[in-house]
C-alpha positions as CSV (number, residue, x, y, z in Angstrom):
1,M,-5.0,-14.8,45.5
2,K,-3.4,-16.3,42.5
3,N,-6.0,-14.8,40.2
4,K,-5.3,-11.3,41.4
5,T,-1.5,-11.4,41.1
6,M,-1.5,-13.0,37.6
7,P,-2.7,-9.8,35.8
8,V,-0.1,-7.8,37.6
9,V,2.7,-10.2,36.5
10,Q,1.3,-10.2,32.9
11,Y,1.1,-6.4,32.7
12,S,4.6,-6.0,34.2
13,F,6.0,-8.4,31.7
14,A,4.1,-6.6,28.8
15,I,5.5,-3.3,30.0
16,L,9.0,-4.7,30.2
17,V,8.7,-6.1,26.6
18,L,7.4,-2.8,25.4
19,L,10.3,-0.9,27.0
20,F,12.8,-3.3,25.4
21,T,11.0,-2.9,22.0
22,L,10.7,0.9,22.1
23,A,14.1,1.6,23.6
24,P,16.1,1.4,20.3
25,I,13.6,3.6,18.5
26,A,13.8,6.2,21.3
27,W,17.6,6.0,21.2
28,M,17.6,6.6,17.5
29,F,15.5,9.6,17.9
30,V,17.7,11.0,20.8
31,T,20.8,10.5,18.7
32,S,19.2,12.2,15.7
33,I,18.5,15.4,17.7
34,S,21.8,15.4,19.8
35,Y,25.0,17.1,19.0
36,H,28.0,14.9,18.1
37,R,30.0,16.0,21.1
38,D,27.2,14.8,23.4
39,L,27.1,11.4,21.7
40,I,30.8,10.8,22.2
41,S,31.1,12.2,25.7
42,V,32.0,10.0,28.7
43,P,29.9,9.3,30.6
44,L,27.2,9.0,28.0
45,K,24.3,11.4,28.3
46,W,21.0,9.7,27.7
47,I,19.1,12.9,27.7
48,P,20.9,15.5,25.5
49,P,21.6,18.8,27.2
50,A,21.1,20.7,23.9
51,V,18.8,19.7,21.1
52,T,19.3,20.4,17.4
53,F,17.0,19.6,14.5
54,Q,19.7,20.6,12.0
55,R,20.0,17.1,10.5
56,Y,16.3,17.1,9.7
57,I,16.4,20.6,8.3
58,D,19.4,19.6,6.1
59,I,17.7,16.5,4.8
60,F,14.5,18.1,3.8
61,T,15.5,21.6,2.7
62,N,19.1,21.5,1.5
63,P,19.2,19.7,-1.9
64,N,23.0,20.3,-2.3
65,N,23.9,18.4,0.9
66,D,25.5,15.0,0.2
67,I,23.8,13.4,3.2
68,A,20.4,14.6,2.0
69,Y,21.0,13.3,-1.5
70,A,22.1,9.9,-0.2
71,F,19.0,9.8,2.1
72,K,16.7,10.6,-0.8
73,I,18.3,8.0,-3.0
74,A,18.1,5.4,-0.2
75,M,14.4,6.1,0.4
76,F,13.6,5.9,-3.3
77,N,15.4,2.6,-3.6
78,S,13.7,1.2,-0.6
79,L,10.3,2.2,-1.9
80,I,11.0,0.6,-5.3
81,V,12.2,-2.7,-3.7
82,C,9.4,-2.8,-1.1
83,G,6.8,-2.1,-3.7
84,I,7.9,-4.8,-6.0
85,V,8.3,-7.4,-3.2
86,T,4.9,-6.5,-1.8
87,L,3.2,-6.8,-5.1
88,V,4.9,-10.0,-6.2
89,S,4.3,-11.6,-2.8
90,L,0.7,-10.7,-2.8
91,I,0.1,-12.1,-6.3
92,V,2.0,-15.3,-5.7
93,G,0.5,-15.8,-2.2
94,L,-3.1,-15.2,-3.5
95,L,-2.7,-17.6,-6.4
96,A,-1.0,-20.3,-4.2
97,S,-3.5,-20.0,-1.4
98,Y,-6.4,-20.3,-3.9
99,A,-4.8,-23.4,-5.4
100,F,-4.2,-25.1,-2.1
101,A,-7.7,-24.2,-0.8
102,R,-9.8,-25.1,-3.9
103,L,-7.9,-27.5,-6.1
104,K,-7.0,-31.1,-5.7
105,F,-3.6,-32.1,-7.0
106,V,-0.9,-34.7,-6.4
107,F,1.5,-34.1,-3.5
108,K,-0.7,-31.3,-2.2
109,E,-0.1,-32.2,1.5
110,K,3.6,-32.8,1.0
111,L,4.0,-29.5,-0.8
112,M,2.2,-27.8,2.1
113,Y,4.6,-29.3,4.6
114,L,7.6,-28.3,2.4
115,I,6.3,-24.7,2.4
116,L,5.8,-24.8,6.1
117,F,9.3,-26.2,6.6
118,T,10.8,-23.3,4.7
119,F,9.3,-20.9,7.2
120,M,10.8,-22.9,10.1
121,V,14.4,-22.2,8.8
122,P,15.6,-18.9,10.3
123,S,16.7,-16.3,7.7
124,V,19.9,-15.6,9.6
125,V,21.1,-19.1,8.7
126,L,20.9,-18.3,5.0
127,V,22.6,-14.9,5.1
128,I,26.2,-16.0,4.7
129,P,25.6,-18.7,1.9
130,L,23.4,-16.2,0.0
131,Y,26.0,-13.5,0.3
132,L,28.7,-15.8,-1.0
133,M,26.5,-16.9,-3.9
134,V,25.6,-13.4,-4.8
135,S,29.2,-12.2,-4.5
136,R,30.5,-15.0,-6.7
137,L,27.9,-14.1,-9.3
138,G,29.0,-10.5,-9.2
139,M,25.5,-9.3,-8.3
140,L,26.2,-7.2,-5.2
141,D,24.7,-3.8,-4.9
142,S,21.8,-4.4,-7.2
143,K,18.1,-3.7,-6.7
144,I,17.2,-6.9,-8.6
145,T,19.3,-9.0,-6.3
146,L,17.8,-7.4,-3.2
147,T,14.3,-7.9,-4.5
148,A,15.0,-11.5,-5.4
149,L,16.5,-12.2,-1.9
150,Y,13.6,-10.5,-0.2
151,L,11.2,-12.6,-2.3
152,S,13.0,-15.8,-1.4
153,M,12.6,-15.0,2.3
154,V,8.9,-14.0,2.3
């Protein structure tokens, strides 16, 4: 009997996790196609009575819209930062993994443990100290800073 109920429990748990994972994405989509009055109404309407795609139309077709301009700049900045971080991470990771796999050097095992330990520290713990450091250096709102911080956490 235990073997037959275990898959049911596992699938139920998997479906529950899936719902919790996809719910914020679904809510973002619902809010993007809802009118503002529906979003601030009490009680909250989870399924919008009226749907509008005007926000998407404005972003992709109206170049004079401030929101569309800000969206395009944000997407371009994200592509630049993500591209640089991905490229540098791949290069450094490939070279480091080759060195650890093929070469023999002093403190190899201790260095491996040090790298492993850095992955055990949650990134959230570092957010406030990194913000204070970057703020004191006057480097806020910079793509270089964002790239360096992402690289330090990868």
